[in-house]
N, C-alpha and C positions, 0 to 999 in steps of 0.2 A: 213664186207670181203662181197666182188663178188664176186657173184656165175660168172662158167665158162659156156655155153649155148652148145649146141650141137644138132642138128639132127638126128630125128633117129626115133626106133623103142623098144617095150621092150616086152618082158611075162615074167609072172610072177610064182611061183609057182603054185599048186594046193594046194588053203586053200585060196590063197592072190585073190585082187582084187580091181583094180577103179574105179572109177565113172566116167563112160563116159557123155557126152553133155546132153543126154537124160534121165537121170539117175540114168542107168540101167549098175549094177557089170558087172567089165571086164575083163578080163584076161590078155589083147592082145592088144596093139594097138601099129599103123604105126603114124607119121605125128608126132611123139609127139618133146615137145624138153624136156630136160635134164639136170642135171647137176650132177656131182656127190659132195657127200661132204660128210666125212668123213668115218663112215658106212649107211650111205644114199643117196637116190635117190629125187631130184625132179625132179619133173616129171608136166610139160601141156600140159593136153590132147589139142585138134579142137576145140574148144567149149567150155570149160568148163571152166570159169571166174578167178576160184582159183587155187593154186600150191595144188599136192598132192602129200602127202612122204610114200614113203614104204624107211623097212632095207633089207638092202642087202643079207641077207637068205631069202628074198622071190620075189631076182630077178630069175630067171629063165636064160634068155637073152637081155641082150641090145647091138642095133646092132646100129653103129655109119655111118652115110646117107656120109659124109666130112672122 
């Protein structure tokens, strides 16, 4: 299955984090690439060489740039 990647920003609910390029936990990010797949969001943060995955209940807000 091919993912439909989009550009935008994400904000997570309290208690959930992503890892930024400096290996720090963050709960919001801009300039991301994301793909929604079932009940999950695949997230690629700038400078991070791997894709991170969060479940839909962890997401407070996703904004699509296009």
